[in-house]
N, CA, C and O atoms as a Tinker XYZ file with bonds, in Angstrom:
   360  protein
     1  N    165.466000  -11.249000   77.043000    73     2
     2  CA   164.716000  -10.494000   76.216000    64     1     3
     3  C    163.566000   -9.169000   76.421000    63     2     4     5
     4  O    162.434000   -9.390000   76.849000    81     3
     5  N    164.128000   -7.529000   75.981000    73     3     6
     6  CA   162.756000   -6.924000   76.344000    64     5     7
     7  C    162.574000   -6.446000   74.978000    63     6     8     9
     8  O    163.107000   -6.871000   73.954000    81     7
     9  N    161.623000   -5.368000   75.143000    73     7    10
    10  CA   160.911000   -4.561000   73.760000    64     9    11
    11  C    161.801000   -3.003000   74.266000    63    10    12    13
    12  O    161.891000   -2.617000   75.431000    81    11
    13  N    162.219000   -2.497000   73.388000    73    11    14
    14  CA   162.787000   -1.240000   73.308000    64    13    15
    15  C    162.317000   -0.575000   72.220000    63    14    16    17
    16  O    161.532000   -1.111000   71.438000    81    15
    17  N    162.867000    0.961000   72.039000    73    15    18
    18  CA   163.052000    1.810000   70.717000    64    17    19
    19  C    163.775000    1.871000   70.403000    63    18    20    21
    20  O    164.695000    1.622000   71.182000    81    19
    21  N    164.110000    2.218000   69.108000    73    19    22
    22  CA   165.545000    2.277000   68.446000    64    21    23
    23  C    165.570000    4.040000   68.216000    63    22    24    25
    24  O    164.849000    4.642000   67.420000    81    23
    25  N    166.541000    4.630000   69.088000    73    23    26
    26  CA   166.711000    5.783000   69.400000    64    25    27
    27  C    167.495000    7.096000   68.326000    63    26    28    29
    28  O    167.209000    8.223000   67.922000    81    27
    29  N    168.494000    6.219000   68.219000    73    27    30
    30  CA   169.672000    6.749000   67.187000    64    29    31
    31  C    170.511000    5.653000   66.195000    63    30    32    33
    32  O    170.160000    4.497000   65.955000    81    31
    33  N    171.607000    6.285000   65.735000    73    31    34
    34  CA   172.939000    4.781000   65.566000    64    33    35
    35  C    174.054000    5.175000   65.957000    63    34    36    37
    36  O    174.343000    6.360000   66.123000    81    35
    37  N    174.853000    4.148000   66.159000    73    35    38
    38  CA   176.059000    4.342000   66.753000    64    37    39
    39  C    176.934000    4.183000   65.351000    63    38    40    41
    40  O    176.735000    3.211000   64.622000    81    39
    41  N    177.918000    5.204000   65.021000    73    39    42
    42  CA   179.173000    4.818000   64.333000    64    41    43
    43  C    180.684000    4.899000   65.089000    63    42    44    45
    44  O    181.088000    5.702000   65.931000    81    43
    45  N    181.415000    3.651000   64.399000    73    43    46
    46  CA   182.945000    3.634000   64.779000    64    45    47
    47  C    183.597000    3.470000   63.508000    63    46    48    49
    48  O    183.337000    2.532000   62.754000    81    47
    49  N    184.128000    4.036000   63.350000    73    47    50
    50  CA   185.403000    4.155000   62.539000    64    49    51
    51  C    186.893000    2.961000   61.913000    63    50    52    53
    52  O    187.638000    2.619000   60.994000    81    51
    53  N    186.354000    2.751000   63.664000    73    51    54
    54  CA   187.530000    1.025000   64.047000    64    53    55
    55  C    186.649000    0.395000   65.013000    63    54    56    57
    56  O    186.349000    0.850000   66.117000    81    55
    57  N    186.162000   -0.984000   64.356000    73    55    58
    58  CA   185.548000   -1.862000   65.387000    64    57    59
    59  C    186.483000   -3.542000   65.263000    63    58    60    61
    60  O    187.308000   -3.985000   64.465000    81    59
    61  N    186.011000   -3.925000   66.142000    73    59    62
    62  CA   186.623000   -5.698000   65.984000    64    61    63
    63  C    185.744000   -5.624000   64.815000    63    62    64    65
    64  O    184.833000   -4.985000   64.288000    81    63
    65  N    186.809000   -7.005000   64.660000    73    63    66
    66  CA   186.636000   -7.532000   63.097000    64    65    67
    67  C    185.428000   -8.043000   62.593000    63    66    68    69
    68  O    184.987000   -7.817000   61.467000    81    67
    69  N    184.507000   -9.275000   64.127000    73    67    70
    70  CA   183.492000   -9.373000   63.873000    64    69    71
    71  C    182.158000   -8.626000   63.834000    63    70    72    73
    72  O    181.080000   -9.148000   63.549000    81    71
    73  N    182.392000   -7.101000   64.213000    73    71    74
    74  CA   181.206000   -6.113000   64.032000    64    73    75
    75  C    181.642000   -5.415000   63.054000    63    74    76    77
    76  O    181.201000   -4.266000   63.088000    81    75
    77  N    182.593000   -5.714000   61.862000    73    75    78
    78  CA   182.442000   -4.866000   61.061000    64    77    79
    79  C    181.527000   -5.124000   59.614000    63    78    80    81
    80  O    181.651000   -6.197000   59.023000    81    79
    81  N    180.698000   -4.163000   59.151000    73    79    82
    82  CA   179.557000   -4.434000   57.974000    64    81    83
    83  C    178.449000   -4.695000   58.940000    63    82    84    85
    84  O    177.573000   -5.332000   58.355000    81    83
    85  N    178.093000   -4.426000   60.352000    73    83    86
    86  CA   177.008000   -4.738000   61.257000    64    85    87
    87  C    176.644000   -3.341000   61.712000    63    86    88    89
    88  O    177.507000   -2.630000   62.226000    81    87
    89  N    175.465000   -2.939000   61.554000    73    87    90
    90  CA   174.705000   -1.748000   62.164000    64    89    91
    91  C    174.450000   -1.789000   63.435000    63    90    92    93
    92  O    173.768000   -2.725000   63.854000    81    91
    93  N    175.028000   -0.599000   64.505000    73    91    94
    94  CA   174.803000   -0.675000   65.796000    64    93    95
    95  C    173.940000    0.474000   65.901000    63    94    96    97
    96  O    174.125000    1.541000   65.316000    81    95
    97  N    172.921000    0.181000   66.733000    73    95    98
    98  CA   171.786000    0.904000   67.300000    64    97    99
    99  C    171.674000    1.529000   68.825000    63    98   100   101
   100  O    172.138000    1.197000   69.915000    81    99
   101  N    170.774000    2.665000   68.329000    73    99   102
   102  CA   170.979000    3.061000   70.293000    64   101   103
   103  C    169.491000    2.568000   70.723000    63   102   104   105
   104  O    168.565000    3.259000   70.296000    81   103
   105  N    169.225000    1.634000   71.388000    73   103   106
   106  CA   167.949000    1.278000   71.923000    64   105   107
   107  C    167.687000    1.791000   73.549000    63   106   108   109
   108  O    168.461000    1.675000   74.500000    81   107
   109  N    166.374000    2.372000   73.517000    73   107   110
   110  CA   165.903000    2.763000   74.739000    64   109   111
   111  C    164.905000    1.559000   74.842000    63   110   112   113
   112  O    164.189000    1.112000   73.945000    81   111
   113  N    165.058000    0.996000   76.566000    73   111   114
   114  CA   163.770000   -0.156000   77.318000    64   113   115
   115  C    163.267000    0.556000   77.236000    63   114   116   117
   116  O    163.567000    1.733000   77.433000    81   115
   117  N    162.195000    0.054000   76.874000    73   115   118
   118  CA   160.666000    0.513000   77.111000    64   117   119
   119  C    159.873000   -0.308000   78.290000    63   118   120   121
   120  O    159.665000   -1.510000   78.124000    81   119
   121  N    159.362000    0.464000   79.678000    73   119   122
   122  CA   158.160000   -0.125000   80.053000    64   121   123
   123  C    156.874000   -0.849000   79.600000    63   122   124   125
   124  O    156.357000   -1.022000   78.496000    81   123
   125  N    156.502000   -1.260000   81.034000    73   123   126
   126  CA   155.190000   -2.022000   80.061000    64   125   127
   127  C    154.104000   -1.451000   79.673000    63   126   128   129
   128  O    153.189000   -2.055000   79.114000    81   127
   129  N    154.109000   -0.011000   79.982000    73   127   130
   130  CA   153.559000    0.603000   79.691000    64   129   131
   131  C    153.825000    1.449000   78.395000    63   130   132   133
   132  O    152.927000    2.165000   77.953000    81   131
   133  N    154.980000    1.379000   77.817000    73   131   134
   134  CA   155.628000    2.228000   76.398000    64   133   135
   135  C    156.172000    2.900000   76.846000    63   134   136   137
   136  O    156.671000    3.718000   76.074000    81   135
   137  N    156.403000    3.033000   77.924000    73   135   138
   138  CA   157.204000    4.667000   78.432000    64   137   139
   139  C    159.152000    4.239000   78.869000    63   138   140   141
   140  O    159.316000    3.184000   79.481000    81   139
   141  N    160.129000    4.882000   78.607000    73   139   142
   142  CA   161.102000    5.056000   78.521000    64   141   143
   143  C    161.240000    4.241000   79.402000    63   142   144   145
   144  O    160.171000    3.704000   79.694000    81   143
   145  N    162.512000    3.730000   80.249000    73   143   146
   146  CA   162.336000    3.395000   81.525000    64   145   147
   147  C    163.991000    4.075000   81.894000    63   146   148   149
   148  O    164.445000    3.710000   82.978000    81   147
   149  N    164.665000    4.796000   81.253000    73   147   150
   150  CA   165.592000    5.062000   81.260000    64   149   151
   151  C    167.157000    4.196000   81.480000    63   150   152   153
   152  O    168.101000    4.515000   82.202000    81   151
   153  N    166.997000    2.951000   80.522000    73   151   154
   154  CA   167.994000    2.292000   80.769000    64   153   155
   155  C    168.064000    1.867000   79.009000    63   154   156   157
   156  O    167.081000    1.646000   78.302000    81   155
   157  N    169.527000    1.835000   78.576000    73   155   158
   158  CA   169.633000    1.801000   77.048000    64   157   159
   159  C    170.339000    1.021000   76.953000    63   158   160   161
   160  O    170.867000    0.591000   77.978000    81   159
   161  N    170.736000    0.379000   75.449000    73   159   162
   162  CA   172.155000   -0.607000   74.959000    64   161   163
   163  C    172.146000    0.112000   73.385000    63   162   164   165
   164  O    171.420000    0.944000   72.841000    81   163
   165  N    173.615000   -0.844000   72.875000    73   163   166
   166  CA   173.801000   -0.393000   71.900000    64   165   167
   167  C    173.342000   -1.868000   71.557000    63   166   168   169
   168  O    173.177000   -2.790000   72.356000    81   167
   169  N    173.172000   -1.879000   70.174000    73   167   170
   170  CA   172.472000   -3.306000   69.691000    64   169   171
   171  C    173.133000   -3.576000   68.555000    63   170   172   173
   172  O    173.262000   -2.556000   67.879000    81   171
   173  N    173.686000   -4.699000   67.985000    73   171   174
   174  CA   174.068000   -5.328000   66.487000    64   173   175
   175  C    172.877000   -5.068000   66.101000    63   174   176   177
   176  O    172.227000   -4.916000   67.135000    81   175
   177  N    171.928000   -4.869000   64.831000    73   175   178
   178  CA   171.034000   -4.656000   64.149000    64   177   179
   179  C    170.705000   -6.360000   63.019000    63   178   180   181
   180  O    171.651000   -6.451000   62.237000    81   179
   181  N    169.955000   -7.242000   62.868000    73   179   182
   182  CA   170.080000   -8.256000   62.381000    64   181   183
   183  C    168.423000   -8.417000   61.756000    63   182   184   185
   184  O    168.021000   -9.427000   61.177000    81   183
   185  N    167.622000   -7.226000   62.014000    73   183   186
   186  CA   166.506000   -7.277000   61.762000    64   185   187
   187  C    165.776000   -5.805000   60.990000    63   186   188   189
   188  O    164.581000   -5.513000   61.030000    81   187
   189  N    166.855000   -5.037000   60.319000    73   187   190
   190  CA   166.483000   -4.410000   59.616000    64   189   191
   191  C    165.748000   -2.979000   60.207000    63   190   192   193
   192  O    165.101000   -2.222000   59.484000    81   191
   193  N    165.971000   -2.773000   61.602000    73   191   194
   194  CA   165.356000   -2.067000   61.987000    64   193   195
   195  C    165.792000   -0.478000   62.013000    63   194   196   197
   196  O    166.770000   -0.118000   61.358000    81   195
   197  N    165.152000    0.306000   62.671000    73   195   198
   198  CA   165.392000    1.682000   62.074000    64   197   199
   199  C    165.057000    2.596000   63.025000    63   198   200   201
   200  O    164.480000    2.035000   63.956000    81   199
   201  N    165.225000    4.237000   63.244000    73   199   202
   202  CA   164.954000    5.222000   64.241000    64   201   203
   203  C    163.656000    5.089000   64.823000    63   202   204   205
   204  O    163.303000    3.929000   64.611000    81   203
   205  N    162.961000    5.575000   65.319000    73   203   206
   206  CA   161.481000    4.871000   66.240000    64   205   207
   207  C    160.382000    3.834000   65.830000    63   206   208   209
   208  O    159.152000    3.800000   65.803000    81   207
   209  N    161.734000    2.763000   65.433000    73   207   210
   210  CA   160.989000    1.282000   65.429000    64   209   211
   211  C    161.447000    1.117000   66.728000    63   210   212   213
   212  O    162.483000    1.485000   67.281000    81   211
   213  N    159.758000    0.031000   67.395000    73   211   214
   214  CA   159.818000   -0.737000   68.473000    64   213   215
   215  C    160.404000   -2.218000   68.188000    63   214   216   217
   216  O    159.995000   -2.886000   67.238000    81   215
   217  N    161.513000   -2.731000   69.192000    73   215   218
   218  CA   161.941000   -3.965000   68.822000    64   217   219
   219  C    161.920000   -4.382000   69.981000    63   218   220   221
   220  O    161.784000   -3.830000   71.072000    81   219
   221  N    162.135000   -5.878000   69.509000    73   219   222
   222  CA   162.741000   -7.072000   70.629000    64   221   223
   223  C    164.182000   -7.436000   70.177000    63   222   224   225
   224  O    164.669000   -7.766000   69.096000    81   223
   225  N    164.774000   -7.208000   71.687000    73   223   226
   226  CA   166.234000   -6.831000   72.204000    64   225   227
   227  C    166.447000   -8.337000   72.720000    63   226   228   229
   228  O    165.727000   -8.710000   73.647000    81   227
   229  N    167.140000   -8.991000   72.322000    73   227   230
   230  CA   168.068000  -10.306000   72.789000    64   229   231
   231  C    169.207000   -9.984000   73.307000    63   230   232   233
   232  O    170.172000   -9.931000   72.544000    81   231
   233  N    169.432000   -9.622000   75.042000    73   231   234
   234  CA   170.277000   -8.952000   75.908000    64   233   235
   235  C    171.191000  -10.016000   76.960000    63   234   236   237
   236  O    171.521000   -9.765000   78.119000    81   235
   237  N    171.494000  -11.313000   76.146000    73   235   238
   238  CA   172.231000  -12.257000   76.871000    64   237   239
   239  C    173.491000  -12.499000   75.697000    63   238   240   241
   240  O    173.194000  -12.571000   74.505000    81   239
   241  N    174.690000  -12.598000   76.088000    73   239   242
   242  CA   175.470000  -12.470000   75.453000    64   241   243
   243  C    175.787000  -13.890000   74.586000    63   242   244   245
   244  O    176.231000  -13.889000   73.438000    81   243
   245  N    175.475000  -15.072000   75.353000    73   243   246
   246  CA   175.900000  -16.108000   74.571000    64   245   247
   247  C    174.741000  -16.578000   73.457000    63   246   248   249
   248  O    175.009000  -17.290000   72.489000    81   247
   249  N    173.629000  -16.143000   73.708000    73   247   250
   250  CA   172.681000  -16.248000   72.247000    64   249   251
   251  C    173.043000  -14.794000   71.277000    63   250   252   253
   252  O    173.069000  -14.858000   70.048000    81   251
   253  N    173.243000  -13.831000   71.846000    73   251   254
   254  CA   173.695000  -12.764000   71.148000    64   253   255
   255  C    174.666000  -13.564000   69.944000    63   254   256   257
   256  O    174.425000  -13.722000   68.748000    81   255
   257  N    175.702000  -13.941000   70.657000    73   255   258
   258  CA   176.683000  -14.310000   69.594000    64   257   259
   259  C    175.969000  -15.735000   68.508000    63   258   260   261
   260  O    176.127000  -15.925000   67.302000    81   259
   261  N    175.253000  -16.462000   69.432000    73   259   262
   262  CA   175.292000  -17.585000   68.399000    64   261   263
   263  C    173.776000  -17.128000   67.295000    63   262   264   265
   264  O    173.540000  -17.963000   66.422000    81   263
   265  N    173.119000  -16.266000   67.329000    73   263   266
   266  CA   172.363000  -15.262000   66.336000    64   265   267
   267  C    173.600000  -14.684000   65.659000    63   266   268   269
   268  O    173.105000  -14.225000   64.630000    81   267
   269  N    174.709000  -14.463000   65.613000    73   267   270
   270  CA   175.368000  -13.273000   64.811000    64   269   271
   271  C    176.597000  -14.364000   64.328000    63   270   272   273
   272  O    177.530000  -13.882000   63.686000    81   271
   273  N    176.606000  -15.758000   64.616000    73   271   274
   274  CA   177.421000  -16.894000   64.333000    64   273   275
   275  C    179.046000  -16.488000   64.357000    63   274   276   277
   276  O    179.953000  -16.623000   63.536000    81   275
   277  N    178.959000  -15.897000   65.774000    73   275   278
   278  CA   180.119000  -15.762000   66.091000    64   277   279
   279  C    180.832000  -16.279000   67.192000    63   278   280   281
   280  O    180.058000  -16.240000   68.148000    81   279
   281  N    182.547000  -17.010000   67.733000    73   279   282
   282  CA   182.308000  -17.478000   68.792000    64   281   283
   283  C    183.680000  -17.493000   68.914000    63   282   284   285
   284  O    184.236000  -18.297000   68.166000    81   283
   285  N    184.763000  -16.500000   70.014000    73   283   286
   286  CA   184.087000  -15.725000   71.331000    64   285   287
   287  C    184.072000  -14.614000   70.121000    63   286   288   289
   288  O    184.507000  -14.841000   68.991000    81   287
   289  N    183.367000  -13.096000   70.653000    73   287   290
   290  CA   183.234000  -11.978000   70.265000    64   289   291
   291  C    182.367000  -10.885000   71.701000    63   290   292   293
   292  O    181.752000  -11.307000   72.680000    81   291
   293  N    182.568000   -9.846000   71.411000    73   291   294
   294  CA   182.372000   -9.048000   72.231000    64   293   295
   295  C    180.569000   -8.324000   72.107000    63   294   296   297
   296  O    180.146000   -7.178000   72.262000    81   295
   297  N    180.007000   -9.403000   71.823000    73   295   298
   298  CA   178.683000   -8.877000   71.535000    64   297   299
   299  C    177.433000   -8.835000   73.009000    63   298   300   301
   300  O    177.378000   -9.903000   73.618000    81   299
   301  N    176.742000   -7.987000   73.405000    73   299   302
   302  CA   175.581000   -8.752000   74.366000    64   301   303
   303  C    174.225000   -8.532000   73.722000    63   302   304   305
   304  O    173.563000   -9.546000   73.942000    81   303
   305  N    173.451000   -7.561000   72.950000    73   303   306
   306  CA   172.564000   -7.387000   72.429000    64   305   307
   307  C    172.665000   -6.961000   71.230000    63   306   308   309
   308  O    173.392000   -6.088000   70.755000    81   307
   309  N    171.425000   -8.031000   70.479000    73   307   310
   310  CA   170.814000   -7.843000   69.328000    64   309   311
   311  C    169.406000   -7.809000   69.043000    63   310   312   313
   312  O    168.500000   -8.547000   69.430000    81   311
   313  N    169.404000   -6.969000   68.412000    73   311   314
   314  CA   167.642000   -6.815000   67.635000    64   313   315
   315  C    167.507000   -8.223000   67.043000    63   314   316   317
   316  O    168.528000   -8.806000   66.677000    81   315
   317  N    166.496000   -8.707000   66.947000    73   315   318
   318  CA   166.060000   -9.595000   66.855000    64   317   319
   319  C    165.024000   -9.438000   66.039000    63   318   320   321
   320  O    165.128000  -10.148000   65.039000    81   319
   321  N    163.886000   -8.662000   66.083000    73   319   322
   322  CA   162.857000   -8.454000   65.349000    64   321   323
   323  C    162.143000   -7.076000   65.653000    63   322   324   325
   324  O    162.341000   -6.357000   66.632000    81   323
   325  N    161.527000   -6.925000   64.913000    73   323   326
   326  CA   160.408000   -5.275000   64.865000    64   325   327
   327  C    159.182000   -5.950000   65.467000    63   326   328   329
   328  O    158.797000   -7.105000   65.280000    81   327
   329  N    158.664000   -5.025000   66.205000    73   327   330
   330  CA   157.083000   -5.373000   66.738000    64   329   331
   331  C    156.439000   -4.677000   66.490000    63   330   332   333
   332  O    156.659000   -3.481000   66.681000    81   331
   333  N    155.572000   -5.053000   66.058000    73   331   334
   334  CA   154.071000   -4.310000   65.036000    64   333   335
   335  C    153.145000   -3.853000   66.232000    63   334   336   337
   336  O    152.700000   -2.705000   66.207000    81   335
   337  N    152.822000   -4.741000   67.327000    73   335   338
   338  CA   152.154000   -4.591000   68.305000    64   337   339
   339  C    152.283000   -5.184000   69.859000    63   338   340   341
   340  O    152.717000   -6.335000   69.832000    81   339
   341  N    152.070000   -4.790000   70.942000    73   339   342
   342  CA   151.888000   -5.501000   72.165000    64   341   343
   343  C    150.831000   -5.292000   72.964000    63   342   344   345
   344  O    150.388000   -4.227000   73.393000    81   343
   345  N    150.461000   -6.401000   73.132000    73   343   346
   346  CA   149.085000   -6.716000   73.837000    64   345   347
   347  C    149.143000   -7.323000   75.412000    63   346   348   349
   348  O    149.253000   -8.531000   75.624000    81   347
   349  N    149.078000   -6.586000   76.195000    73   347   350
   350  CA   149.121000   -7.094000   77.272000    64   349   351
   351  C    147.421000   -7.623000   78.070000    63   350   352   353
   352  O    146.367000   -7.044000   78.333000    81   351
   353  N    147.920000   -8.919000   78.205000    73   351   354
   354  CA   146.356000   -9.326000   79.070000    64   353   355
   355  C    145.756000   -9.101000   80.255000    63   354   356   357
   356  O    146.295000   -9.467000   81.299000    81   355
   357  N    144.908000   -8.651000   80.242000    73   355   358
   358  CA   144.399000   -7.911000   81.872000    64   357   359
   359  C    144.081000   -8.780000   83.189000    63   358   360
   360  O    143.749000   -8.219000   84.233000    81   359
């Protein structure tokens, strides 16, 4: 799992059947200080996130497939929540 920021959406006119009617969002990974790390994922959105939202992403294929209720399926990353605040212990 990691925290990321939604920076856009992905549009595909042809999708595998298990991705039809699902939103695909482009998510930048964030470092602990909130800056972009340079890594990104295309994630299936189940949390109704949008551009600019800070999100919690599950990027482990088996867990993502379980959340979406598909097996087998070509999914690795899924947005599981919108983050309101991050606080680090000192």
